[in-house]
N, C-alpha and C positions, 0 to 999 in steps of 0.2 A: 398048449394050449395058451397061448395069448393073455394076458388081465388086461380086460376095460380098464383104461384111466376113469379117473370121476371125473367128472367137470372142472369140479375146482380145483383137481392139479393141475389138466391143459391149459388153466385161464393164465397161470404163472410161469410157463414154458413160453421157450419162443421155439423156432427152428420146427414150427408144426407144418405139417400137409394138409392137402385136401383131404385125404382119410382120415386124419385126426380132425376135422374140423366135421366132415359128414357124419362124426359117430356120436356127435352133441347129444344128449339126448334131454336138452331143456327148452324151457318156451320161450328163452331169451333169442332175441336175432343179434349175428353178427356179422363183419367182415372178416375174413383173413387177409392180412394185407402185412406181407414181406416174412411171413410164418406166424407172426403174431393174431391174436383173438382182439378184433374192436368190437366192443358194444355198440350195438347201434341204439338211436334214442328212443326209447318208446314208440306206441305205435305213431304211426305219420297224423298229423290234427286233419277233421274232418277237409279241409279250406283244398291242404296238400293232397288229400283223397280224390276230391271232386277235379282237379289241376289234370291230373293224370287221368283222370276218365275224361276230361273234355277235350284232353290234347291224344290221347289214345282213340278216339270215336272220330277225331276230323284226320290220322293219320290211319284209320283203318277204314276210311270213305272211301279214299282216293287209292292207297299202298298197299293192301290187302293182298290184291294178287300178284305182287313182285316182291313183297315183303313180310316175311313172321313176325308178327310185332307182339313183344313180352313184356309184361309189368312185374312190378314188385310181389311177391319176392319169386326171383327167378336169380339163381347161381348162372355169373360169369366167371370161369373159372378160366383164367389168364395164364397161370401157372402154378404147378404145384403147391406153390406157399403164397398167391393170389390171388383170393376170391373178391368180389365183387357183387352186390345184388345195388343195381340202378334201378332207378322208378319206371324206365322205359327202357327197352334196347330191339333197336331194329336187325335183323338179317335175311339180307338177300336170299331169295329163296333158290338162287342157283349155289347157294354154301352153304346147303342144308347136310352138309358133311361135318359140319361144327358144330352139328345139335343132337346131344344124348340124351338120353333118360335123368344124367346125373345136371345138366345143364347145356348153356352156351361154352363149349370148348373151345375159346379162339376170341380174336377181335370180333367182336358184331358192329356193323356197318356204321351205327350213330347210338350215342348215350346219349340219354337227359334224363339230369336232374331237378328235383323242384330244389328250391331253398328251404332252410328253415333255420331259424336260429342256432340250433345245439347243430345245423351241417354246414353252418354257411364256411367255415375256414376248412374243412374236409371238403367240399365239393369244388372249391372255387381255390385253393394249393395244393392240399394233397392228390385228389381226383385226379385233378388237372395235369399232376404231375405223371401218375401212373397211368392212363390212360393213352396219355400221348407216347409215354415207355413202350407200352405194349400196340403201336401201334394204330388205335382206332381213328382211322379218319374224319369223325364230326363227333364233335362233342357238344352239348347245348343243355346253360344255367338258366332257366327261369325263378323268376321272382317273384312272390306274388304278390309282394306289397308295393311292386311299382307296376307288376302286367307286362313285364318286359324281357325277352328270349336273347341272351347271348350265345351266339352260333362262333363257336371258334373250329377251325380246320388244321387238320394236321399240314405241318410244311416240315421235311425231313423228319426232326427226331423233336418239335414242339408244338405247339401250337400256336397260333394267331389268330386273335378274335377279327371276324371279317365282318360283322354288324352287332348289331344291336335290335332287335325288332320289338317297337310299342306301338297300340292302337290301329290306325290301318292299314298299318305297311303290311304287304303279303310276305310272309313267312316262305322264303323259297332253298333251297340246299344248292347247291355244286356240284353235289354226287348224288343227290335221290331228285329224279325228277318227280316224282308222283307229288312231293308236299307241295301245298297250298291251304293256307289258311294267314288269318291274322288273328294277333293277341284281343283284338276287340270281340270276336266272335267268341274266342275262347273263355275270355271273362266276362263279357254277357252276364255268363250263365254262372258264374261263380256269387251267389249269395253273401253277404258280410253276416257275418258269425259271431258272437259275442264269445268273449274268452272264458 
């Protein structure tokens, strides 16, 4: 009988796999990055959650018939030692074969991350490289402070920023034709909250 490792031992090791990650039994949220656990920041802020909800609502209203739309927490299993939990992920319904009860096992068609102070470098540097490495066609980064959306599209092996949407500019995608909303529509429904 295989002895289960304690969470404290796992946190100190490298070379972990999805199975190690899935065996964790504490309340913390992690991502598996190159075989090492990275503790995610505390629960997202209320503003962060409202942004996820607003963007999800707009995507669902136009894209739900063609795409499965997921929001965190959902495991995106990119390899045996790389598991991410993006804020929002879209998978074309024709690609249902990458969905399992464990999560999304492969590259979604679109990943969206909402910036927070604790995730700024992770989202804009680390995840940008990781998502490109695993051939995710499109990656968006939403900045709650400026109300903007940066759109990155995969070209060969890296991302190129092809647009920054603000205010009343129509958010569209070169890969997902059903997408159509403005950041003003999204941000108008986000109240200013005290820290």
